[in-house]
C-alpha positions in Angstrom: 19.2 -57.0 -1.1 17.2 -57.2 -4.3 13.9 -57.5 -2.4 14.6 -54.4 -0.4 15.4 -52.5 -3.5 12.1 -53.6 -5.1 10.2 -52.6 -2.0 11.9 -49.2 -2.0 11.0 -48.8 -5.7 7.4 -49.6 -4.9 7.2 -47.1 -2.0 9.2 -44.3 -3.7 6.5 -43.2 -6.2 3.9 -42.8 -3.5 6.3 -40.9 -1.3 7.3 -38.7 -4.2 3.6 -38.0 -5.0 3.0 -37.0 -1.3 6.0 -34.7 -1.4 4.7 -33.2 -4.7 1.3 -32.8 -3.2 2.8 -31.0 -0.2 4.7 -28.7 -2.5 1.6 -28.0 -4.4 -0.3 -27.0 -1.3 2.5 -24.7 -0.3 2.6 -23.1 -3.7 -1.1 -22.5 -3.6 -0.9 -20.9 -0.1 1.9 -18.7 -1.3 -0.2 -17.7 -4.3 -3.1 -16.7 -2.1 -0.8 -14.7 0.2 0.8 -13.0 -2.9 -2.7 -11.9 -4.1 -3.1 -9.8 -0.9 0.1 -7.8 -1.8 1.8 -8.0 1.6 4.3 -5.2 0.9 1.4 -2.8 0.3 -0.3 -4.0 3.5 2.9 -3.2 5.4 2.7 0.4 4.3 -0.9 0.7 5.3 -0.3 -0.8 8.8 2.7 1.6 9.2 0.2 4.5 9.1 -2.5 2.8 11.2 -0.7 2.0 14.4 1.1 5.3 15.0 -2.2 7.1 14.5 -3.7 5.0 17.3 -0.8 6.1 19.5 -1.7 9.7 18.7 -5.4 9.2 19.3 -4.6 7.6 22.7 -1.9 10.2 23.5 0.3 7.3 24.5 -0.1 3.6 24.5 -3.5 2.6 23.0 -5.6 -0.2 24.4 -3.9 -3.5 23.5 -7.1 -5.4 22.5 -8.5 -2.6 20.3 -5.1 -2.1 18.7 -4.7 -5.8 17.9 -8.2 -6.1 16.6 -7.8 -3.0 14.4 -4.5 -4.2 13.0 -5.7 -7.8 12.4 -9.0 -6.9 10.7 -7.3 -3.9 9.0 -4.8 -6.4 7.5 -7.7 -8.5 6.2 -9.5 -5.5 4.7 -6.3 -4.3 2.9 -5.8 -7.9 1.7 -9.4 -7.9 0.4 -9.0 -4.7 -1.5 -5.7 -5.9 -3.0 -7.1 -9.3 -4.0 -10.1 -7.7 -5.7 -7.7 -5.3 -7.4 -5.8 -8.3 -8.8 -9.0 -9.7 -10.0 -10.1 -6.5 -11.8 -6.6 -5.9 -13.2 -5.8 -9.4 -14.3 -5.8 -8.3 -18.0 -3.5 -5.4 -17.2 -1.2 -7.6 -15.1 -0.9 -10.2 -17.9 0.3 -7.4 -20.3 2.9 -5.9 -18.0 6.3 -7.5 -17.5 6.5 -6.2 -13.9 3.2 -8.0 -12.9 2.8 -10.9 -15.3 4.3 -13.3 -12.6 1.4 -12.5 -10.2 -0.8 -15.5 -9.3 -3.7 -14.7 -11.7 -1.6 -14.2 -14.9 0.3 -17.4 -14.0 -3.0 -19.2 -13.4 -1.9 -20.3 -9.9 -5.3 -19.3 -8.6 -8.5 -19.3 -10.7 -10.3 -16.0 -11.3 -13.4 -17.3 -9.6 -11.5 -18.4 -6.5 -9.7 -15.0 -6.3 -13.0 -13.2 -6.5 -14.6 -15.3 -3.7 -11.4 -15.0 -1.6 -11.4 -11.2 -1.9 -15.1 -10.9 -1.0 -14.8 -13.2 2.0 -11.8 -11.3 3.3 -13.7 -8.1 3.0 -16.8 -9.5 4.8 -14.7 -10.9 7.6 -12.8 -7.7 8.1 -15.8 -5.4 8.2 -17.8 -7.7 10.4 -14.8 -8.2 12.7 -14.2 -4.5 13.1 -17.9 -3.9 13.8 -18.0 -6.6 16.5 -14.6 -6.0 18.2 -13.9 -2.3 17.6 -16.8 0.0 16.6 -19.2 0.7 13.8 -17.4 3.8 12.6 -14.2 1.9 12.0 -16.1 -0.8 10.2 -17.9 1.7 8.0 -14.7 3.5 7.0 -13.1 0.1 6.2 -16.1 -0.9 4.0 -15.9 2.5 2.2 -12.2 2.1 1.6 -12.6 -1.4 0.0 -15.4 -0.2 -2.2 -13.6 2.9 -3.3 -10.4 1.1 -4.1 -12.2 -1.6 -6.2 -15.0 0.3 -7.9 -13.8 3.9 -8.1 -10.0 3.4 -8.6 -9.5 -0.1 -10.1 -12.6 -0.3 -12.3 -12.9 3.4 -13.3 -10.1 5.9 -12.6 -7.1 3.7 -13.3 -8.0 3.0 -16.9 -9.4 6.4 -17.8 -7.4 9.3 -16.5 -3.8 10.4 -15.7 -5.2 11.6 -12.4 -6.1 8.0 -11.4 -3.6 7.7 -8.5 -4.3 11.2 -7.2 -7.9 10.5 -6.4 -7.6 6.7 -6.3 -5.0 7.1 -3.5 -7.8 8.2 -1.2 -8.3 4.5 -0.4 -4.7 4.3 0.9 -5.3 7.3 3.2 -8.2 5.6 5.0 -6.1 3.6 7.5 -5.3 6.7 9.5 -9.0 7.5 9.8 -9.7 3.9 10.7 -7.0 3.8 13.3 -8.2 7.0 14.9 -11.8 5.9 14.9 -10.8 2.6 16.4 -9.5 4.3 19.5 -11.8 7.3 19.8 -15.0 6.2 18.0 -15.0 9.6 16.2 -13.0 11.7 13.8 -11.0 14.9 14.4 -8.6 17.3 12.7 -5.5 15.3 13.6 -6.3 12.2 11.5 -7.5 14.5 8.7 -4.0 16.1 8.6 -2.4 12.7 8.5 -4.9 11.7 5.8 -3.6 14.7 3.9 0.0 13.6 4.3 -0.7 10.2 2.8 -2.9 11.8 0.1 -0.1 14.1 -1.1 2.6 11.5 -0.6 0.9 8.9 -2.9 1.2 10.5 -6.3 4.9 11.2 -6.3 5.6 7.8 -4.8 3.5 6.1 -7.5 4.7 8.3 -10.4 8.3 7.5 -9.8 7.5 3.8 -10.1 5.5 4.5 -13.2 8.5 6.4 -14.6 10.6 3.3 -14.2 8.0 1.1 -15.8 6.6 3.6 -18.3 6.7 1.1 -21.2 4.8 -1.5 -19.2 2.0 0.9 -18.4 1.9 2.1 -22.1 1.7 -1.5 -23.3 -1.3 -2.1 -20.9 -2.9 1.2 -22.0 -2.9 2.5 -18.5 -2.8 6.3 -18.7 -0.4 6.9 -15.8 1.0 10.5 -15.8 4.5 9.4 -17.0 2.9 7.7 -20.0 0.9 10.7 -21.2 3.0 13.7 -20.1 6.6 14.9 -20.6 9.2 14.0 -18.1 9.6 17.6 -17.2 5.9 17.9 -16.3 6.1 14.7 -14.3 9.1 15.8 -12.3 7.5 19.2 -11.6 4.3 17.6 -10.4 6.3 15.3 -8.2 8.0 18.4 -6.7 4.7 20.1 -6.1 3.1 17.1 -4.4 6.3 16.6 -2.3 6.2 20.2 -1.1 2.5 19.7 -0.2 3.4 16.5 1.7 6.1 18.2 3.7 4.0 21.2 4.5 1.0 19.1 5.5 3.3 16.9 7.7 4.4 20.1 9.6 0.8 21.1 10.1 0.3 18.3 12.5 2.6 20.2 15.0 0.1 23.0 15.8 -3.1 20.9 15.2 -2.1 18.0 17.4 0.0 20.0 19.9 3.0 17.7 19.5 6.3 18.2 21.3 9.2 19.7 19.4 10.5 16.2 18.5 7.9 15.6 15.8 8.4 18.8 13.7 12.2 18.5 13.9 12.0 15.0 12.5 9.3 15.9 10.0 11.4 18.8 8.7 14.6 16.7 8.3 12.8 13.9 6.5 11.0 16.4 4.3 14.3 18.2 3.4 15.8 14.9 2.3 12.7 14.1 0.2 12.8 17.5 -1.5 16.6 17.1 -2.1 15.8 13.8 -3.9 13.2 15.6 -6.1 15.6 18.4 -7.0 18.3 15.9 -7.7 16.0 14.4 -10.4 15.2 17.9 -11.7 18.9 18.7 -12.0 19.6 15.5 -13.9 16.7 16.4 -16.2 18.1 19.9 -16.9 21.4 18.2 -17.6 19.8 16.3 -20.4 19.3 13.0 -18.6 16.2 11.0 -19.4 14.3 7.8 -18.4 16.1 5.6 -15.9 19.1 8.0 -16.0 17.0 10.2 -13.7 17.0 7.3 -11.2 13.3 7.6 -10.2 13.4 4.4 -8.2 15.8 6.1 -5.7 13.0 8.5 -4.8 10.5 5.7 -4.8 12.5 3.7 -2.2 13.3 6.7 -0.1 9.6 7.7 -0.1 8.8 4.4 1.6 11.4 5.1 4.2 10.1 8.7 4.6 6.5 7.6 5.3 7.7 4.9 7.8 10.0 7.2 9.7 7.5 10.1 9.8 4.7 7.9 11.3 7.3 6.4 13.7 7.9 9.9 14.8 4.2 10.4 15.4 4.1 7.3 17.6 7.3 8.3 19.6 6.0 11.9 20.0 2.8 10.6 21.4 4.7 8.9 24.2 6.6 12.1 25.0 3.6 14.3 25.5 
C-alpha cells in the first residue's frame, strides 16, 4: 500500500504539470480568439450574408458565400487584432478593456502584431483566389482604413472619430455584394449608408455609459467633450438618417412590401428609444439614469433584424 502511494506521488507532479500545460495552451488560444473581438465580427457577418442574398435575388452561390464569409471573418479578425495592438495603451487605461489579452500580457505585443498581419494577408489572398479581385481589394482597403485612419489617427484626435472611422464597418456590405456580382451598384451603397448612419449612435450610447473610461484614456469621444443634450440630439439625428436610409432600399432595390414594413416598424422602435432618452434628459436625469445601454443593445437587435428582413425579402421576389 505504501509502495503504491509513493508511485502515485511520483507520477502526480508530472500529470499535474501536463494538465497545467494543457490549461495554458487553452488559455493562450482563448486569448488569441479574444484579440479578434468575435462579437464585433458577428455584427459584420450579419450585414454581409443578407447583402449576398440581395445581390443574388435569392439564394447566393454556396461556395462563394462560404468563401466570402470565412475570409471575411479573417479580415475582420485582422483589423480587430491590429486595433488591439494600436490601442494597447488605451485599453490598459480603461476599466472596460483592461482585461483584454494585451493589457493582461496574455499575448505579447509582437505576437499580436504578427498575428494580425498574417490574418490580413490570408484573408485578402483567400478572397482574391476564391472569390474575386474586387472583393479582395475592398477587404484590404477596409483593414488599412480601420487601422491607419481610424485607430491610429481619428480615434485619438477628433470627436468625429467614429463618424468617419465607422466607414470600415460599412465595407462588409460592399464586399458581400462584390463577392456575388463582381461589381458595385446603388443597392449596396444604400446599405452602406444604413450602417454608416447607424454606427455613431450605437457607439455614442456605449461611450455615454463609459464616459469616465474614455476621459481617463484621453479619447475624445463625443460624450466626453460635449454636453449630454448635444449627444442625445446627435443620436436622434443619426437615428433618423438611419431609418430614412433603410427605407430608401425599397425603391432602389425594388423590394416587396415586406421589407419596408419591417424597416418602418424597427425604425419606429429605434426612434422611440431615442426620444425616451430625450424625455429623461428633459426631466433632469443624467448619466446612467438615461439608460443609454438600453438603446445600445436594441441597436444591435435593430441591425440584425433589418438585414434579416433584407435576406427574407430577397427570397420573396
